[in-house]
DSSP file (Angstrom, degrees, kcal/mol; ACC not computed):
  #  RESIDUE AA STRUCTURE BP1 BP2  ACC     N-H-->O    O-->H-N    N-H-->O    O-->H-N    TCO  KAPPA ALPHA  PHI   PSI    X-CA   Y-CA   Z-CA
    1    1 A M              0   0    0      0, 0.0     2,-0.0     0, 0.0    34,-0.0   0.000 360.0 360.0 360.0 119.0    0.0    0.0    0.0
    2    2 A E        -     0   0    0      1,-0.1     2,-0.5    61,-0.0    35,-0.2  -0.366 360.0-138.3 -75.0 155.1    1.6    3.2   -1.1
    3    3 A T        -     0   0    0     32,-0.2     2,-0.3    33,-0.1    32,-0.2  -0.921  20.7-173.4-109.9 128.9    2.0    6.1    1.3
    4    4 A I        -     0   0    0     30,-1.1     2,-1.0    -2,-0.5    30,-0.2  -0.878  33.0-108.7-123.3 160.8    1.4    9.7    0.1
    5    5 A E  E     -A   62   0A   0     57,-2.4    57,-2.1    -2,-0.3     2,-0.5  -0.787  33.9-152.0 -88.7 101.6    1.9   13.0    1.8
    6    6 A V  E     +A   61   0A   0     -2,-1.0    55,-0.3    25,-0.5     3,-0.1  -0.674  18.2 177.8 -76.6 118.8   -1.7   14.2    2.6
    7    7 A T  E     +     0   0A   0     53,-2.8     2,-0.3    -2,-0.5    54,-0.2   0.747  63.6   9.5 -96.7 -30.8   -1.7   18.0    2.6
    8    8 A R  E     -A   60   0A   0     52,-1.8    52,-2.8     2,-0.0     2,-0.4  -0.960  49.2-174.8-157.9 130.7   -5.3   18.7    3.3
    9    9 A V  E     -A   59   0A   0     -2,-0.3     2,-0.4    50,-0.2    50,-0.2  -0.998  20.2-176.9-126.7 128.6   -8.5   16.8    4.2
   10   10 A E  E     -A   58   0A   0     48,-2.5    47,-1.7    -2,-0.4    48,-1.7  -0.982  10.1-167.0-133.3 134.9  -11.7   18.9    4.2
   11   11 A F  E     -A   56   0A   0     -2,-0.4    45,-0.2    45,-0.3     6,-0.0  -0.740  30.1-124.1-114.4 161.9  -15.3   18.0    5.1
   12   12 A N  S    S+     0   0    0     43,-1.6     2,-0.4    -2,-0.3    44,-0.1   0.234  95.6  60.3 -91.9  13.9  -18.4   20.0    4.5
   13   13 A S  S  > S-     0   0    0     42,-0.2     4,-2.8     1,-0.1     5,-0.2  -0.980  70.9-145.1-144.4 129.8  -19.3   20.0    8.1
   14   14 A Q  H  > S+     0   0    0     -2,-0.4     4,-2.5     1,-0.2     5,-0.2   0.882 105.1  55.6 -58.1 -38.5  -17.3   21.5   11.1
   15   15 A D  H  > S+     0   0    0      2,-0.2     4,-2.4     1,-0.2    -1,-0.2   0.918 109.1  45.4 -61.3 -44.8  -18.5   18.5   13.3
   16   16 A A  H  > S+     0   0    0      2,-0.2     4,-2.2     1,-0.2    -2,-0.2   0.896 112.6  52.2 -68.4 -42.4  -17.2   16.0   10.8
   17   17 A Q  H  X S+     0   0    0     -4,-2.8     4,-2.1     1,-0.2    -2,-0.2   0.931 112.1  45.7 -59.2 -42.9  -13.9   18.0   10.5
   18   18 A D  H  X S+     0   0    0     -4,-2.5     4,-2.0     1,-0.2    -2,-0.2   0.876 111.0  51.1 -66.6 -39.9  -13.6   18.0   14.2
   19   19 A E  H  X S+     0   0    0     -4,-2.4     4,-2.7     2,-0.2    -1,-0.2   0.815 107.0  55.7 -69.9 -28.3  -14.4   14.3   14.5
   20   20 A F  H  X S+     0   0    0     -4,-2.2     4,-2.4     2,-0.2    -2,-0.2   0.957 108.2  48.6 -63.8 -48.7  -11.7   13.5   11.8
   21   21 A Q  H  X S+     0   0    0     -4,-2.1     4,-0.8     1,-0.2    -2,-0.2   0.881 112.0  48.3 -59.9 -36.2   -9.2   15.2   13.9
   22   22 A N  H >X S+     0   0    0     -4,-2.0     3,-0.9     1,-0.2     4,-0.6   0.927 110.8  50.5 -68.9 -46.1  -10.3   13.3   17.0
   23   23 A Q  H >X S+     0   0    0     -4,-2.7     3,-1.4     1,-0.2     4,-0.8   0.865 102.9  60.9 -59.4 -34.7  -10.2   10.0   15.1
   24   24 A M  H 3X S+     0   0    0     -4,-2.4     4,-1.2     1,-0.3     5,-0.5   0.792  94.1  64.3 -65.4 -27.7   -6.6   10.7   13.9
   25   25 A R  H << S+     0   0    0     -3,-0.9    -1,-0.3    -4,-0.8    -2,-0.2   0.800 105.3  44.7 -68.2 -22.4   -5.5   10.9   17.5
   26   26 A F  H << S+     0   0    0     -3,-1.4    -1,-0.2    -4,-0.6    -2,-0.2   0.614 101.4  66.8 -93.1 -14.1   -6.4    7.1   17.9
   27   27 A V  H  < S-     0   0    0     -4,-0.8    -2,-0.2    -3,-0.3    -1,-0.2   0.876  86.3-151.4 -74.7 -36.1   -4.8    6.0   14.6
   28   28 A H     <  +     0   0    0     -4,-1.2    -3,-0.1     1,-0.2    -4,-0.1   0.738  62.2 103.6  72.3  23.2   -1.3    6.8   15.9
   29   29 A I  S    S-     0   0    0     -5,-0.5    -1,-0.2     0, 0.0     2,-0.1  -0.998  78.6-117.4-128.9 129.4   -0.1    7.6   12.3
   30   30 A P    >   -     0   0    0      0, 0.0     3,-3.5     0, 0.0     4,-0.3  -0.453  25.3-122.2 -68.4 139.1    0.3   11.2   11.2
   31   31 A V  G >  S+     0   0    0      1,-0.3     3,-1.0     2,-0.2   -25,-0.5   0.757 111.5  63.1 -51.2 -26.6   -2.0   11.9    8.4
   32   32 A S  G 3  S+     0   0    0      1,-0.2    -1,-0.3   -27,-0.2   -25,-0.0   0.561 105.1  48.5 -78.8  -5.2    0.9   12.9    6.2
   33   33 A H  G <  S+     0   0    0     -3,-3.5     2,-0.3   -28,-0.1    -1,-0.2   0.200  93.0  97.2-114.0  12.3    2.2    9.3    6.5
   34   34 A M  S <  S-     0   0    0     -3,-1.0   -30,-1.1    -4,-0.3   -28,-0.2  -0.669  75.1-119.8 -96.6 152.1   -1.1    7.5    5.7
   35   35 A S     >  -     0   0    0     -2,-0.3     4,-2.2   -32,-0.2     3,-0.2  -0.519  32.0-109.2 -81.4 162.9   -2.1    6.2    2.3
   36   36 A Y  H  > S+     0   0    0      1,-0.2     4,-2.5     2,-0.2     5,-0.2   0.869 120.5  61.2 -60.3 -35.8   -5.2    7.7    0.8
   37   37 A Q  H  > S+     0   0    0    -35,-0.2     4,-1.9     2,-0.2    -1,-0.2   0.898 105.4  46.9 -54.2 -43.1   -6.9    4.4    1.4
   38   38 A E  H  > S+     0   0    0     -3,-0.2     4,-2.2     2,-0.2    -2,-0.2   0.935 111.2  51.0 -67.7 -46.2   -6.3    4.8    5.1
   39   39 A V  H  X S+     0   0    0     -4,-2.2     4,-2.4     1,-0.2    -2,-0.2   0.910 112.1  46.5 -52.9 -45.6   -7.5    8.3    5.1
   40   40 A F  H  X S+     0   0    0     -4,-2.5     4,-2.2     1,-0.2    -1,-0.2   0.794 107.8  57.2 -73.6 -28.5  -10.7    7.3    3.3
   41   41 A A  H  X S+     0   0    0     -4,-1.9     4,-2.1    -5,-0.2    -1,-0.2   0.940 109.0  45.7 -67.6 -43.7  -11.2    4.4    5.7
   42   42 A V  H  X S+     0   0    0     -4,-2.2     4,-1.8     1,-0.2    -2,-0.2   0.939 113.2  50.4 -62.9 -46.3  -11.2    6.8    8.7
   43   43 A A  H  X S+     0   0    0     -4,-2.4     4,-2.5     1,-0.2    -1,-0.2   0.876 107.5  54.3 -60.1 -36.2  -13.5    9.2    6.8
   44   44 A S  H  X S+     0   0    0     -4,-2.2     4,-2.5     1,-0.2    -1,-0.2   0.912 106.2  52.1 -65.1 -39.5  -15.9    6.2    6.1
   45   45 A R  H  X S+     0   0    0     -4,-2.1     4,-1.9     1,-0.2    -1,-0.2   0.888 111.2  46.5 -62.7 -37.8  -16.1    5.4    9.8
   46   46 A I  H  X S+     0   0    0     -4,-1.8     4,-2.1     2,-0.2    -1,-0.2   0.868 109.7  53.6 -69.4 -38.1  -17.0    9.0   10.6
   47   47 A Q  H  <>S+     0   0    0     -4,-2.5     5,-2.8     2,-0.2     4,-0.4   0.889 108.6  50.9 -64.9 -39.3  -19.6    9.0    7.8
   48   48 A D  H ><5S+     0   0    0     -4,-2.5     3,-1.1     1,-0.2    -2,-0.2   0.939 110.9  48.6 -60.0 -46.7  -21.2    5.9    9.3
   49   49 A R  H 3<5S+     0   0    0     -4,-1.9    -2,-0.2     1,-0.3    -1,-0.2   0.866 115.0  43.3 -66.5 -35.9  -21.3    7.5   12.7
   50   50 A F  T ><5S-     0   0    0     -4,-2.1     3,-1.1    -5,-0.1    -1,-0.3   0.394 111.6-120.6 -91.4   4.0  -22.9   10.7   11.3
   51   51 A K  T < 5 -     0   0    0     -3,-1.1    -3,-0.2    -4,-0.4    -2,-0.1   0.882  65.5 -60.6  57.0  43.1  -25.3    8.7    9.1
   52   52 A A  T 3 <S+     0   0    0     -5,-2.8    -1,-0.2    -6,-0.1    -4,-0.1   0.703  97.1 137.4  64.7  20.1  -24.0   10.3    5.8
   53   53 A S  S <  S+     0   0    0     -3,-1.1     2,-0.3    -6,-0.3    -1,-0.1   0.474  72.2  24.7 -74.3  -0.5  -25.0   13.7    7.0
   54   54 A F  S    S-     0   0    0     -7,-0.1     2,-0.3   -41,-0.0    -4,-0.0  -0.906  70.4-150.6-146.4 170.8  -21.7   15.1    5.6
   55   55 A R        -     0   0    0     -2,-0.3   -43,-1.6    17,-0.0     2,-0.6  -0.992  28.1-106.4-145.2 156.0  -19.2   14.1    3.1
   56   56 A M  E     -A   11   0A   0     -2,-0.3   -45,-0.3   -45,-0.2     3,-0.1  -0.754  34.8-176.0 -81.1 124.3  -15.5   14.6    2.6
   57   57 A I  E     +     0   0A   0    -47,-1.7    15,-0.8    -2,-0.6     2,-0.3   0.622  58.5  16.4-102.6 -18.5  -15.2   17.2   -0.1
   58   58 A A  E     +AB  10  71A   0    -48,-1.7   -48,-2.5    13,-0.2     2,-0.4  -0.982  44.3 175.8-155.7 143.5  -11.5   17.4   -0.6
   59   59 A C  E     -AB   9  70A   0     11,-1.8    11,-2.6    -2,-0.3     2,-0.4  -0.923  16.8-169.9-145.3 120.5   -8.3   15.5    0.0
   60   60 A E  E     +AB   8  69A   0    -52,-2.8   -53,-2.8    -2,-0.4   -52,-1.8  -0.919  15.3 161.1-116.4 137.3   -5.2   16.9   -1.5
   61   61 A A  E     -AB   6  68A   0      7,-3.5     7,-3.5    -2,-0.4     2,-0.4  -0.941  35.9-127.6-149.1 169.1   -1.9   15.1   -1.5
   62   62 A I  E     +AB   5  67A   0    -57,-2.1   -57,-2.4    -2,-0.3     2,-0.4  -0.995  26.5 177.5-118.9 124.4    1.6   14.7   -3.0
   63   63 A Y  E >  S- B   0  66A   0      3,-2.7     3,-2.5    -2,-0.4   -59,-0.1  -0.978  71.2 -23.0-130.8 118.5    2.6   11.3   -4.3
   64   64 A E  T 3  S-     0   0    0     -2,-0.4    -1,-0.1     1,-0.3     3,-0.1   0.896 126.8 -51.8  48.1  46.8    6.0   10.7   -5.9
   65   65 A G  T 3  S+     0   0    0      1,-0.2     2,-0.4    -3,-0.0    -1,-0.3   0.378 114.6 114.2  75.4  -3.6    6.2   14.4   -6.8
   66   66 A A  E <   -B   63   0A   0     -3,-2.5    -3,-2.7     1,-0.0     2,-0.3  -0.816  66.8-124.8-103.4 139.3    2.8   14.6   -8.4
   67   67 A F  E     -B   62   0A   0     -2,-0.4     2,-0.4    14,-0.3    -5,-0.2  -0.629  30.5-165.9 -82.4 136.8    0.0   16.6   -6.9
   68   68 A F  E     -B   61   0A   0     -7,-3.5    -7,-3.5    -2,-0.3     2,-0.4  -0.978   8.3-171.5-130.6 135.9   -3.1   14.6   -6.3
   69   69 A K  E     -BC  60  80A   0     11,-2.0    11,-2.1    -2,-0.4     2,-0.5  -0.982   8.4-164.3-129.6 140.9   -6.6   15.7   -5.5
   70   70 A Y  E     +BC  59  79A   0    -11,-2.6   -11,-1.8    -2,-0.4     2,-0.3  -0.987  17.2 173.5-117.7 127.3   -9.7   13.9   -4.5
   71   71 A Y  E     -BC  58  78A   0      7,-1.9     7,-1.9    -2,-0.5     2,-0.4  -0.951   9.9-167.5-127.8 151.8  -13.0   15.6   -4.7
   72   72 A Q  E     + C   0  77A   0    -15,-0.8     5,-0.2    -2,-0.3     2,-0.2  -0.968   6.5 177.8-143.6 130.0  -16.5   14.4   -4.2
   73   73 A N        -     0   0    0      3,-2.2   -17,-0.1    -2,-0.4    -2,-0.0  -0.418  56.1 -75.1-111.5-163.6  -19.8   15.9   -5.0
   74   74 A T  S    S+     0   0    0      1,-0.2     3,-0.1    -2,-0.2    -2,-0.0   0.728 126.8  15.6 -74.6 -19.3  -23.3   14.3   -4.5
   75   75 A T  S    S+     0   0    0      1,-0.2     2,-0.4     0, 0.0    -1,-0.2   0.562 118.2  56.2-128.7  -5.2  -23.0   12.0   -7.4
   76   76 A T        -     0   0    0      2,-0.0    -3,-2.2     0, 0.0     2,-0.5  -0.982  46.3-168.2-134.1 134.1  -19.4   11.7   -8.5
   77   77 A T  E     +C   72   0A   0     -2,-0.4     2,-0.3    -5,-0.2    -5,-0.2  -0.975  27.1 166.1-108.1 132.3  -16.0   10.8   -7.0
   78   78 A F  E     -C   71   0A   0     -7,-1.9    -7,-1.9    -2,-0.5     2,-0.4  -0.981  29.9-138.3-145.8 162.6  -13.0   11.6   -9.1
   79   79 A F  E     -C   70   0A   0     -2,-0.3     2,-0.5    -9,-0.2    -9,-0.2  -0.954  13.4-161.3-120.5 135.4   -9.4   11.9   -8.9
   80   80 A K  E      C   69   0A   0    -11,-2.1   -11,-2.0    -2,-0.4    -2,-0.0  -0.969 360.0 360.0-118.5 121.9   -7.4   14.7  -10.5
   81   81 A Y              0   0    0     -2,-0.5   -14,-0.3   -13,-0.2    -1,-0.1   0.417 360.0 360.0-101.9 360.0   -3.6   14.4  -11.1
């Protein structure tokens, strides 16, 4: 599983943003050393807890020198390199 340098994770809810930071304290891995799959796994757990009342709207990262963005709207998840 590759590790990327995550530079920003943003949710459309401050409660979810706060919960993400709280969850990260229990993971014991700095977010910048997690793979994007691991970041999304944490986000999924939070989404389950909040019953999908929020979504992760952005995740920006650098992987092997390439800038990587994850965005999600109500119908589409896409990656932009």
